[in-house]
SEDONU-289200 format. One record per residue (C-alpha): residue number from 1; x, y, z. Coordinates in Angstrom, 3 decimals. Layout:
! residues N
<pt n="NUM" px="X" py="Y" pz="Z"/>
...
***
This chain:
! residues 396
<pt n="1" px="-164.794" py="-44.357" pz="240.567"/>
<pt n="2" px="-165.561" py="-47.874" pz="241.567"/>
<pt n="3" px="-163.403" py="-49.955" pz="243.445"/>
<pt n="4" px="-162.273" py="-52.276" pz="240.523"/>
<pt n="5" px="-160.824" py="-49.421" pz="239.247"/>
<pt n="6" px="-158.551" py="-48.215" pz="242.322"/>
<pt n="7" px="-154.871" py="-48.099" pz="241.665"/>
<pt n="8" px="-152.245" py="-49.353" pz="244.417"/>
<pt n="9" px="-150.102" py="-46.460" pz="243.535"/>
<pt n="10" px="-150.767" py="-42.541" pz="242.956"/>
<pt n="11" px="-149.537" py="-41.356" pz="239.894"/>
<pt n="12" px="-146.302" py="-38.832" pz="240.194"/>
<pt n="13" px="-147.370" py="-35.901" pz="238.463"/>
<pt n="14" px="-151.073" py="-36.056" pz="240.646"/>
<pt n="15" px="-148.744" py="-36.230" pz="243.945"/>
<pt n="16" px="-146.721" py="-33.562" pz="243.152"/>
<pt n="17" px="-149.318" py="-31.495" pz="241.902"/>
<pt n="18" px="-151.004" py="-31.914" pz="245.255"/>
<pt n="19" px="-148.287" py="-31.703" pz="247.361"/>
<pt n="20" px="-147.266" py="-28.385" pz="245.816"/>
<pt n="21" px="-150.671" py="-27.385" pz="246.392"/>
<pt n="22" px="-151.021" py="-28.202" pz="250.263"/>
<pt n="23" px="-147.437" py="-26.595" pz="250.779"/>
<pt n="24" px="-148.596" py="-23.354" pz="249.002"/>
<pt n="25" px="-151.832" py="-22.996" pz="251.372"/>
<pt n="26" px="-150.540" py="-23.922" pz="254.627"/>
<pt n="27" px="-147.135" py="-21.614" pz="253.745"/>
<pt n="28" px="-149.146" py="-18.901" pz="252.671"/>
<pt n="29" px="-151.748" py="-19.119" pz="255.612"/>
<pt n="30" px="-148.993" py="-19.161" pz="258.588"/>
<pt n="31" px="-146.602" py="-16.203" pz="256.808"/>
<pt n="32" px="-148.038" py="-13.442" pz="258.671"/>
<pt n="33" px="-145.829" py="-13.440" pz="261.581"/>
<pt n="34" px="-142.870" py="-11.696" pz="260.412"/>
<pt n="35" px="-144.746" py="-9.500" pz="258.521"/>
<pt n="36" px="-147.507" py="-8.128" pz="261.305"/>
<pt n="37" px="-145.017" py="-5.174" pz="262.837"/>
<pt n="38" px="-144.327" py="-3.816" pz="259.378"/>
<pt n="39" px="-148.038" py="-4.092" pz="257.957"/>
<pt n="40" px="-149.242" py="-2.404" pz="261.273"/>
<pt n="41" px="-147.046" py="0.697" pz="260.656"/>
<pt n="42" px="-148.189" py="0.883" pz="256.730"/>
<pt n="43" px="-151.581" py="1.077" pz="257.918"/>
<pt n="44" px="-151.119" py="3.295" pz="260.936"/>
<pt n="45" px="-152.843" py="0.400" pz="263.530"/>
<pt n="46" px="-151.575" py="-1.766" pz="266.223"/>
<pt n="47" px="-149.900" py="-4.708" pz="266.101"/>
<pt n="48" px="-152.291" py="-6.755" pz="268.097"/>
<pt n="49" px="-155.534" py="-5.422" pz="265.432"/>
<pt n="50" px="-152.851" py="-6.360" pz="262.362"/>
<pt n="51" px="-152.725" py="-10.128" pz="264.163"/>
<pt n="52" px="-156.601" py="-10.465" pz="263.245"/>
<pt n="53" px="-155.391" py="-10.929" pz="259.553"/>
<pt n="54" px="-154.140" py="-14.845" pz="260.881"/>
<pt n="55" px="-157.368" py="-14.698" pz="262.557"/>
<pt n="56" px="-159.188" py="-14.023" pz="259.168"/>
<pt n="57" px="-157.766" py="-16.847" pz="257.025"/>
<pt n="58" px="-158.493" py="-19.752" pz="259.521"/>
<pt n="59" px="-162.297" py="-18.271" pz="259.680"/>
<pt n="60" px="-163.005" py="-18.512" pz="256.354"/>
<pt n="61" px="-161.240" py="-21.854" pz="256.184"/>
<pt n="62" px="-163.378" py="-23.598" pz="259.122"/>
<pt n="63" px="-166.402" py="-22.199" pz="257.039"/>
<pt n="64" px="-165.209" py="-22.428" pz="253.687"/>
<pt n="65" px="-164.214" py="-26.831" pz="254.314"/>
<pt n="66" px="-167.543" py="-28.008" pz="254.779"/>
<pt n="67" px="-169.084" py="-25.945" pz="252.493"/>
<pt n="68" px="-166.923" py="-27.139" pz="249.550"/>
<pt n="69" px="-166.825" py="-30.695" pz="250.248"/>
<pt n="70" px="-170.364" py="-31.040" pz="248.524"/>
<pt n="71" px="-169.395" py="-29.290" pz="245.350"/>
<pt n="72" px="-166.243" py="-31.212" pz="244.959"/>
<pt n="73" px="-168.445" py="-34.772" pz="245.354"/>
<pt n="74" px="-170.940" py="-33.496" pz="242.904"/>
<pt n="75" px="-169.011" py="-31.392" pz="240.439"/>
<pt n="76" px="-165.768" py="-33.182" pz="240.621"/>
<pt n="77" px="-162.082" py="-32.512" pz="242.381"/>
<pt n="78" px="-160.531" py="-31.105" pz="239.207"/>
<pt n="79" px="-162.872" py="-27.292" pz="239.122"/>
<pt n="80" px="-162.429" py="-27.557" pz="243.256"/>
<pt n="81" px="-158.537" py="-27.583" pz="243.308"/>
<pt n="82" px="-158.320" py="-24.586" pz="239.995"/>
<pt n="83" px="-160.495" py="-22.357" pz="241.999"/>
<pt n="84" px="-159.289" py="-23.362" pz="245.436"/>
<pt n="85" px="-155.535" py="-22.371" pz="244.364"/>
<pt n="86" px="-156.782" py="-19.577" pz="241.984"/>
<pt n="87" px="-158.483" py="-17.945" pz="244.981"/>
<pt n="88" px="-155.347" py="-18.115" pz="247.054"/>
<pt n="89" px="-153.256" py="-17.055" pz="244.595"/>
<pt n="90" px="-156.041" py="-13.716" pz="244.140"/>
<pt n="91" px="-155.849" py="-13.433" pz="247.608"/>
<pt n="92" px="-151.962" py="-13.172" pz="248.409"/>
<pt n="93" px="-151.618" py="-10.675" pz="245.146"/>
<pt n="94" px="-154.259" py="-8.703" pz="246.206"/>
<pt n="95" px="-152.730" py="-8.295" pz="249.911"/>
<pt n="96" px="-149.423" py="-7.337" pz="247.928"/>
<pt n="97" px="-151.408" py="-4.425" pz="246.366"/>
<pt n="98" px="-153.889" py="-3.257" pz="249.505"/>
<pt n="99" px="-153.863" py="0.160" pz="250.552"/>
<pt n="100" px="-155.868" py="-0.416" pz="254.080"/>
<pt n="101" px="-156.739" py="-2.407" pz="256.922"/>
<pt n="102" px="-160.285" py="-3.464" pz="255.659"/>
<pt n="103" px="-158.838" py="-4.494" pz="252.052"/>
<pt n="104" px="-155.977" py="-6.495" pz="253.632"/>
<pt n="105" px="-158.269" py="-8.428" pz="255.921"/>
<pt n="106" px="-160.604" py="-9.429" pz="253.145"/>
<pt n="107" px="-158.060" py="-10.761" pz="251.064"/>
<pt n="108" px="-156.640" py="-12.642" pz="253.939"/>
<pt n="109" px="-160.680" py="-14.123" pz="254.394"/>
<pt n="110" px="-160.258" py="-15.016" pz="250.185"/>
<pt n="111" px="-157.225" py="-16.947" pz="251.020"/>
<pt n="112" px="-158.171" py="-18.623" pz="253.786"/>
<pt n="113" px="-161.502" py="-19.593" pz="251.980"/>
<pt n="114" px="-159.592" py="-20.700" pz="248.525"/>
<pt n="115" px="-156.877" py="-22.549" pz="251.296"/>
<pt n="116" px="-160.184" py="-24.539" pz="252.767"/>
<pt n="117" px="-160.752" py="-26.197" pz="248.979"/>
<pt n="118" px="-157.463" py="-27.876" pz="248.680"/>
<pt n="119" px="-156.697" py="-30.251" pz="251.803"/>
<pt n="120" px="-160.105" py="-32.372" pz="251.828"/>
<pt n="121" px="-160.271" py="-32.204" pz="247.946"/>
<pt n="122" px="-156.769" py="-33.470" pz="247.914"/>
<pt n="123" px="-157.320" py="-36.699" pz="250.104"/>
<pt n="124" px="-160.766" py="-36.832" pz="248.176"/>
<pt n="125" px="-158.459" py="-37.398" pz="245.142"/>
<pt n="126" px="-156.512" py="-39.994" pz="246.972"/>
<pt n="127" px="-159.389" py="-41.938" pz="247.861"/>
<pt n="128" px="-160.615" py="-41.701" pz="244.237"/>
<pt n="129" px="-157.342" py="-43.002" pz="242.921"/>
<pt n="130" px="-155.897" py="-45.726" pz="245.408"/>
<pt n="131" px="-156.978" py="-48.609" pz="247.379"/>
<pt n="132" px="-157.724" py="-48.705" pz="251.045"/>
<pt n="133" px="-154.932" py="-50.250" pz="251.906"/>
<pt n="134" px="-152.453" py="-47.944" pz="250.803"/>
<pt n="135" px="-154.318" py="-44.757" pz="250.495"/>
<pt n="136" px="-152.994" py="-43.950" pz="254.019"/>
<pt n="137" px="-149.517" py="-43.786" pz="252.997"/>
<pt n="138" px="-149.879" py="-41.274" pz="250.326"/>
<pt n="139" px="-152.511" py="-38.890" pz="252.828"/>
<pt n="140" px="-149.518" py="-39.125" pz="255.487"/>
<pt n="141" px="-147.165" py="-38.082" pz="252.821"/>
<pt n="142" px="-148.817" py="-35.295" pz="252.042"/>
<pt n="143" px="-149.111" py="-34.452" pz="255.531"/>
<pt n="144" px="-145.498" py="-34.484" pz="256.081"/>
<pt n="145" px="-145.175" py="-32.102" pz="252.955"/>
<pt n="146" px="-147.589" py="-29.680" pz="254.683"/>
<pt n="147" px="-145.586" py="-29.699" pz="257.891"/>
<pt n="148" px="-142.408" py="-28.801" pz="256.493"/>
<pt n="149" px="-144.138" py="-26.058" pz="254.722"/>
<pt n="150" px="-145.917" py="-24.841" pz="257.797"/>
<pt n="151" px="-142.637" py="-24.862" pz="259.352"/>
<pt n="152" px="-140.843" py="-22.472" pz="256.440"/>
<pt n="153" px="-143.898" py="-20.399" pz="255.688"/>
<pt n="154" px="-142.866" py="-17.548" pz="258.347"/>
<pt n="155" px="-139.201" py="-17.824" pz="258.008"/>
<pt n="156" px="-139.178" py="-17.387" pz="253.973"/>
<pt n="157" px="-141.593" py="-14.511" pz="254.367"/>
<pt n="158" px="-139.456" py="-13.043" pz="256.501"/>
<pt n="159" px="-136.234" py="-13.437" pz="254.319"/>
<pt n="160" px="-138.068" py="-12.188" pz="251.728"/>
<pt n="161" px="-138.684" py="-8.660" pz="253.414"/>
<pt n="162" px="-134.462" py="-8.442" pz="252.757"/>
<pt n="163" px="-135.565" py="-7.918" pz="248.963"/>
<pt n="164" px="-137.933" py="-5.099" pz="249.073"/>
<pt n="165" px="-140.976" py="-4.733" pz="251.778"/>
<pt n="166" px="-143.820" py="-7.078" pz="253.175"/>
<pt n="167" px="-145.340" py="-6.504" pz="250.140"/>
<pt n="168" px="-142.616" py="-8.675" pz="248.376"/>
<pt n="169" px="-143.303" py="-11.735" pz="250.431"/>
<pt n="170" px="-147.272" py="-11.863" pz="249.115"/>
<pt n="171" px="-146.033" py="-10.964" pz="245.643"/>
<pt n="172" px="-143.677" py="-13.940" pz="245.757"/>
<pt n="173" px="-146.056" py="-16.231" pz="247.086"/>
<pt n="174" px="-148.518" py="-15.195" pz="244.813"/>
<pt n="175" px="-146.423" py="-15.927" pz="241.872"/>
<pt n="176" px="-145.817" py="-19.099" pz="243.373"/>
<pt n="177" px="-149.384" py="-19.712" pz="243.550"/>
<pt n="178" px="-149.536" py="-18.703" pz="239.928"/>
<pt n="179" px="-146.955" py="-21.327" pz="238.880"/>
<pt n="180" px="-149.039" py="-24.044" pz="240.731"/>
<pt n="181" px="-152.304" py="-23.400" pz="239.186"/>
<pt n="182" px="-150.383" py="-23.942" pz="236.063"/>
<pt n="183" px="-148.766" py="-27.344" pz="236.672"/>
<pt n="184" px="-152.729" py="-28.286" pz="238.087"/>
<pt n="185" px="-154.057" py="-27.079" pz="235.152"/>
<pt n="186" px="-151.503" py="-29.599" pz="233.155"/>
<pt n="187" px="-151.590" py="-32.319" pz="235.382"/>
<pt n="188" px="-154.624" py="-32.204" pz="237.592"/>
<pt n="189" px="-156.765" py="-35.272" pz="236.785"/>
<pt n="190" px="-160.508" py="-34.913" pz="235.422"/>
<pt n="191" px="-161.956" py="-36.877" pz="237.977"/>
<pt n="192" px="-166.154" py="-36.828" pz="238.287"/>
<pt n="193" px="-167.616" py="-39.147" pz="241.418"/>
<pt n="194" px="-169.828" py="-41.873" pz="240.870"/>
<pt n="195" px="-172.830" py="-40.599" pz="241.295"/>
<pt n="196" px="-172.541" py="-36.950" pz="240.783"/>
<pt n="197" px="-175.914" py="-36.311" pz="239.557"/>
<pt n="198" px="-177.773" py="-38.668" pz="242.155"/>
<pt n="199" px="-177.876" py="-36.443" pz="245.130"/>
<pt n="200" px="-178.024" py="-32.644" pz="245.988"/>
<pt n="201" px="-175.735" py="-30.583" pz="247.835"/>
<pt n="202" px="-177.704" py="-31.071" pz="251.069"/>
<pt n="203" px="-178.054" py="-34.859" pz="250.381"/>
<pt n="204" px="-174.274" py="-35.089" pz="250.516"/>
<pt n="205" px="-174.113" py="-34.036" pz="253.594"/>
<pt n="206" px="-176.841" py="-36.672" pz="254.812"/>
<pt n="207" px="-175.298" py="-39.266" pz="253.415"/>
<pt n="208" px="-171.745" py="-38.516" pz="254.915"/>
<pt n="209" px="-173.498" py="-37.682" pz="258.141"/>
<pt n="210" px="-175.350" py="-40.976" pz="258.253"/>
<pt n="211" px="-172.441" py="-43.286" pz="258.818"/>
<pt n="212" px="-171.951" py="-43.096" pz="262.437"/>
<pt n="213" px="-168.199" py="-43.986" pz="262.049"/>
<pt n="214" px="-167.527" py="-40.589" pz="260.965"/>
<pt n="215" px="-168.971" py="-38.792" pz="264.145"/>
<pt n="216" px="-166.860" py="-41.153" pz="266.273"/>
<pt n="217" px="-163.846" py="-40.817" pz="264.202"/>
<pt n="218" px="-164.483" py="-37.364" pz="264.445"/>
<pt n="219" px="-164.843" py="-37.072" pz="268.642"/>
<pt n="220" px="-161.584" py="-39.034" pz="268.817"/>
<pt n="221" px="-159.822" py="-36.719" pz="266.811"/>
<pt n="222" px="-161.110" py="-33.362" pz="268.167"/>
<pt n="223" px="-160.591" py="-35.355" pz="272.044"/>
<pt n="224" px="-156.893" py="-35.843" pz="271.033"/>
<pt n="225" px="-156.612" py="-32.816" pz="269.276"/>
<pt n="226" px="-156.986" py="-30.716" pz="272.317"/>
<pt n="227" px="-154.013" py="-32.374" pz="274.324"/>
<pt n="228" px="-151.705" py="-31.287" pz="270.974"/>
<pt n="229" px="-152.977" py="-27.415" pz="270.836"/>
<pt n="230" px="-152.804" py="-27.301" pz="274.917"/>
<pt n="231" px="-149.205" py="-28.590" pz="274.791"/>
<pt n="232" px="-148.489" py="-26.384" pz="271.950"/>
<pt n="233" px="-150.164" py="-23.240" pz="273.277"/>
<pt n="234" px="-148.677" py="-23.077" pz="276.951"/>
<pt n="235" px="-145.467" py="-24.869" pz="276.247"/>
<pt n="236" px="-143.516" py="-21.850" pz="276.058"/>
<pt n="237" px="-145.104" py="-20.310" pz="278.556"/>
<pt n="238" px="-144.727" py="-23.233" pz="280.804"/>
<pt n="239" px="-140.945" py="-23.449" pz="279.896"/>
<pt n="240" px="-140.566" py="-18.995" pz="280.771"/>
<pt n="241" px="-142.904" py="-19.448" pz="283.957"/>
<pt n="242" px="-141.787" py="-22.548" pz="285.708"/>
<pt n="243" px="-138.083" py="-22.861" pz="284.286"/>
<pt n="244" px="-136.738" py="-19.458" pz="284.380"/>
<pt n="245" px="-136.372" py="-19.710" pz="280.339"/>
<pt n="246" px="-136.808" py="-16.300" pz="278.510"/>
<pt n="247" px="-138.587" py="-15.946" pz="275.074"/>
<pt n="248" px="-135.913" py="-16.666" pz="273.014"/>
<pt n="249" px="-134.772" py="-19.609" pz="274.512"/>
<pt n="250" px="-138.142" py="-21.316" pz="273.470"/>
<pt n="251" px="-137.239" py="-21.103" pz="270.258"/>
<pt n="252" px="-135.471" py="-24.189" pz="269.972"/>
<pt n="253" px="-138.250" py="-26.664" pz="271.902"/>
<pt n="254" px="-140.725" py="-24.992" pz="269.704"/>
<pt n="255" px="-138.544" py="-26.327" pz="266.561"/>
<pt n="256" px="-138.048" py="-29.697" pz="267.981"/>
<pt n="257" px="-142.018" py="-29.737" pz="267.981"/>
<pt n="258" px="-142.219" py="-28.985" pz="264.591"/>
<pt n="259" px="-139.549" py="-31.658" pz="263.655"/>
<pt n="260" px="-141.954" py="-34.172" pz="265.484"/>
<pt n="261" px="-144.633" py="-33.559" pz="263.689"/>
<pt n="262" px="-142.575" py="-33.951" pz="260.387"/>
<pt n="263" px="-141.393" py="-37.558" pz="261.537"/>
<pt n="264" px="-144.793" py="-38.387" pz="263.047"/>
<pt n="265" px="-146.474" py="-37.479" pz="259.468"/>
<pt n="266" px="-144.257" py="-39.577" pz="257.302"/>
<pt n="267" px="-144.192" py="-42.400" pz="260.206"/>
<pt n="268" px="-147.974" py="-42.147" pz="260.138"/>
<pt n="269" px="-147.647" py="-42.626" pz="256.262"/>
<pt n="270" px="-146.319" py="-46.327" pz="257.040"/>
<pt n="271" px="-148.894" py="-46.995" pz="260.106"/>
<pt n="272" px="-151.996" py="-46.193" pz="258.068"/>
<pt n="273" px="-151.129" py="-49.200" pz="255.742"/>
<pt n="274" px="-151.072" py="-51.566" pz="258.590"/>
<pt n="275" px="-153.850" py="-53.861" pz="259.817"/>
<pt n="276" px="-153.029" py="-52.763" pz="263.222"/>
<pt n="277" px="-153.510" py="-48.931" pz="262.234"/>
<pt n="278" px="-156.571" py="-48.136" pz="265.068"/>
<pt n="279" px="-154.755" py="-50.134" pz="268.125"/>
<pt n="280" px="-151.248" py="-48.302" pz="267.265"/>
<pt n="281" px="-153.342" py="-45.134" pz="266.980"/>
<pt n="282" px="-154.786" py="-45.560" pz="270.400"/>
<pt n="283" px="-151.449" py="-46.140" pz="271.869"/>
<pt n="284" px="-150.589" py="-42.925" pz="270.166"/>
<pt n="285" px="-153.711" py="-41.501" pz="271.865"/>
<pt n="286" px="-152.722" py="-42.653" pz="275.305"/>
<pt n="287" px="-148.700" py="-41.706" pz="274.552"/>
<pt n="288" px="-149.895" py="-38.056" pz="274.131"/>
<pt n="289" px="-151.933" py="-37.897" pz="277.173"/>
<pt n="290" px="-149.501" py="-40.040" pz="279.416"/>
<pt n="291" px="-146.726" py="-37.503" pz="278.169"/>
<pt n="292" px="-148.956" py="-34.199" pz="278.644"/>
<pt n="293" px="-149.386" py="-35.644" pz="282.175"/>
<pt n="294" px="-145.870" py="-36.104" pz="283.083"/>
<pt n="295" px="-144.938" py="-32.989" pz="281.145"/>
<pt n="296" px="-147.229" py="-30.585" pz="283.243"/>
<pt n="297" px="-148.036" py="-32.041" pz="286.586"/>
<pt n="298" px="-144.691" py="-33.626" pz="287.549"/>
<pt n="299" px="-141.281" py="-31.611" pz="288.482"/>
<pt n="300" px="-139.151" py="-33.197" pz="285.738"/>
<pt n="301" px="-135.735" py="-31.800" pz="284.235"/>
<pt n="302" px="-136.358" py="-28.980" pz="281.350"/>
<pt n="303" px="-134.488" py="-31.709" pz="278.612"/>
<pt n="304" px="-137.274" py="-34.085" pz="279.740"/>
<pt n="305" px="-139.960" py="-31.753" pz="279.217"/>
<pt n="306" px="-138.663" py="-31.064" pz="275.621"/>
<pt n="307" px="-138.550" py="-34.509" pz="274.935"/>
<pt n="308" px="-142.400" py="-35.211" pz="275.976"/>
<pt n="309" px="-143.254" py="-32.349" pz="273.760"/>
<pt n="310" px="-141.472" py="-34.123" pz="270.789"/>
<pt n="311" px="-143.035" py="-37.351" pz="271.770"/>
<pt n="312" px="-146.220" py="-35.302" pz="271.729"/>
<pt n="313" px="-146.138" py="-33.912" pz="268.507"/>
<pt n="314" px="-145.364" py="-37.093" pz="266.933"/>
<pt n="315" px="-147.805" py="-39.286" pz="268.377"/>
<pt n="316" px="-150.257" py="-36.720" pz="267.270"/>
<pt n="317" px="-148.663" py="-36.699" pz="263.517"/>
<pt n="318" px="-149.027" py="-40.655" pz="263.562"/>
<pt n="319" px="-152.586" py="-40.722" pz="264.146"/>
<pt n="320" px="-153.762" py="-38.243" pz="261.574"/>
<pt n="321" px="-153.226" py="-40.081" pz="258.469"/>
<pt n="322" px="-154.960" py="-42.999" pz="259.836"/>
<pt n="323" px="-157.633" py="-40.742" pz="260.859"/>
<pt n="324" px="-158.270" py="-39.313" pz="257.390"/>
<pt n="325" px="-158.006" py="-42.598" pz="255.856"/>
<pt n="326" px="-160.677" py="-44.159" pz="258.241"/>
<pt n="327" px="-163.006" py="-41.067" pz="257.143"/>
<pt n="328" px="-162.359" py="-41.699" pz="253.471"/>
<pt n="329" px="-164.034" py="-44.974" pz="254.323"/>
<pt n="330" px="-166.969" py="-44.217" pz="255.682"/>
<pt n="331" px="-168.735" py="-43.277" pz="252.473"/>
<pt n="332" px="-168.584" py="-44.331" pz="248.623"/>
<pt n="333" px="-169.316" py="-40.924" pz="247.036"/>
<pt n="334" px="-169.503" py="-38.249" pz="249.509"/>
<pt n="335" px="-165.940" py="-38.377" pz="250.583"/>
<pt n="336" px="-165.043" py="-34.621" pz="250.119"/>
<pt n="337" px="-167.595" py="-33.999" pz="252.238"/>
<pt n="338" px="-166.925" py="-36.024" pz="254.998"/>
<pt n="339" px="-163.529" py="-34.692" pz="255.065"/>
<pt n="340" px="-164.793" py="-31.089" pz="254.813"/>
<pt n="341" px="-166.784" py="-31.857" pz="258.301"/>
<pt n="342" px="-163.526" py="-33.317" pz="259.312"/>
<pt n="343" px="-161.791" py="-30.268" pz="258.601"/>
<pt n="344" px="-164.306" py="-28.119" pz="260.428"/>
<pt n="345" px="-163.811" py="-30.564" pz="263.559"/>
<pt n="346" px="-159.703" py="-29.594" pz="263.436"/>
<pt n="347" px="-160.388" py="-26.293" pz="264.161"/>
<pt n="348" px="-162.642" py="-27.073" pz="266.992"/>
<pt n="349" px="-159.937" py="-29.130" pz="268.504"/>
<pt n="350" px="-157.212" py="-26.424" pz="267.944"/>
<pt n="351" px="-159.809" py="-23.876" pz="269.764"/>
<pt n="352" px="-160.379" py="-26.297" pz="272.519"/>
<pt n="353" px="-157.001" py="-26.849" pz="273.005"/>
<pt n="354" px="-156.184" py="-23.260" pz="273.343"/>
<pt n="355" px="-159.330" py="-22.453" pz="275.540"/>
<pt n="356" px="-159.449" py="-25.419" pz="277.420"/>
<pt n="357" px="-155.844" py="-25.085" pz="278.154"/>
<pt n="358" px="-156.334" py="-21.510" pz="279.118"/>
<pt n="359" px="-159.001" py="-22.523" pz="281.530"/>
<pt n="360" px="-157.073" py="-25.342" pz="283.357"/>
<pt n="361" px="-154.629" py="-22.985" pz="283.766"/>
<pt n="362" px="-156.619" py="-20.601" pz="285.271"/>
<pt n="363" px="-158.713" py="-23.143" pz="287.401"/>
<pt n="364" px="-155.382" py="-24.830" pz="288.703"/>
<pt n="365" px="-152.007" py="-23.943" pz="287.088"/>
<pt n="366" px="-150.152" py="-26.125" pz="284.349"/>
<pt n="367" px="-150.661" py="-29.485" pz="286.674"/>
<pt n="368" px="-154.470" py="-28.715" pz="285.922"/>
<pt n="369" px="-153.399" py="-29.008" pz="282.044"/>
<pt n="370" px="-151.482" py="-32.078" pz="282.600"/>
<pt n="371" px="-154.694" py="-34.119" pz="284.167"/>
<pt n="372" px="-157.131" py="-32.463" pz="281.169"/>
<pt n="373" px="-154.910" py="-34.083" pz="278.844"/>
<pt n="374" px="-155.106" py="-37.089" pz="280.127"/>
<pt n="375" px="-158.466" py="-37.356" pz="280.648"/>
<pt n="376" px="-159.102" py="-36.279" pz="277.005"/>
<pt n="377" px="-156.937" py="-39.349" pz="275.781"/>
<pt n="378" px="-158.879" py="-41.570" pz="277.780"/>
<pt n="379" px="-161.939" py="-40.413" pz="275.977"/>
<pt n="380" px="-160.838" py="-40.546" pz="272.402"/>
<pt n="381" px="-159.013" py="-43.876" pz="272.984"/>
<pt n="382" px="-162.354" py="-45.307" pz="274.521"/>
<pt n="383" px="-164.556" py="-44.314" pz="271.838"/>
<pt n="384" px="-162.106" py="-45.667" pz="269.125"/>
<pt n="385" px="-161.706" py="-48.885" pz="270.591"/>
<pt n="386" px="-165.365" py="-49.095" pz="271.563"/>
<pt n="387" px="-167.225" py="-47.249" pz="268.404"/>
<pt n="388" px="-164.348" py="-47.222" pz="265.607"/>
<pt n="389" px="-164.288" py="-50.893" pz="263.654"/>
<pt n="390" px="-161.631" py="-51.826" pz="261.456"/>
<pt n="391" px="-162.864" py="-52.361" pz="257.883"/>
<pt n="392" px="-162.840" py="-55.659" pz="255.847"/>
<pt n="393" px="-159.940" py="-54.665" pz="253.531"/>
<pt n="394" px="-157.625" py="-54.237" pz="256.506"/>
<pt n="395" px="-159.123" py="-57.499" pz="258.592"/>
<pt n="396" px="-158.687" py="-60.260" pz="255.872"/>
***
């Protein structure tokens, strides 16, 4: 769509179907936790091996997101949305019928691949329909809905076990996927990219990757995501080892981190519409690093530790709508391709946070995680400050 046709507001029906799709894929991707023990018992395998079902989802997600972006850009958003939710539904229902480990693993891969299509495609729809000045508002709200679904996926799956077995949870989520698919079929817009036939699929990657701003945003994003995921990965262990808490005691701090994510996402929907969005993002980057440094390096009260973790989570989520919006502005006709590349970067940041955090912990204890976090956000802030310029729409 050309810029002259862009709207200020996103139609309610489109927002609802995209929000439902995002909630579905995020909730279903994180529903495995309370089911693993029962699944392991049914399949006569270990709990640790059953835990790899969650890994299967994210592996397929990381591979699928950059692969489906060019298809969305070339052949339209609607087919990708319908196929993605359809695969998620098929994967969930297939899991409910699985009779062995291999069958279950295959269906979790299918669920992950379908999920990978939804988030970049949805953000691309926002970019197609909404002007740059307001698209961050909707990306932030969709992120907030996704964050809520992330927090609810496992508890809902656990509750559904009470009405049957672990299979009941997959059956229920699969049925929800079918309902979401029907809504998509009715309400999802029939969009076609402006230059759908002018570029090959490889050409989409070339066009998206030719803008250096994309890569600078990705470097900043990956660097700051390592801070959040290092904190998330090792907060519970830190509270247990250094503050004498037991595993159950860490439930409340981790829940507060989730609340911080939700609040931050909705705040980000406001920040992403402001002319000062890049500056605010830099402040959030630095706030994360300073908070992580104080949290892990200094001897402070447990209440302050939890408060700093809440700040890190909130600042992390504030930046996400800004960064996604800025990525949509790096290309005119290969938006989903750029967003798919970004999605792969997100997985790299999550992996880096846990891996680098573990390395720092082995080298010098929890204090080294704090130092590494501070260095990481300084890199992210420097790249953003020097290399990522604001667009004309926000500097008028």
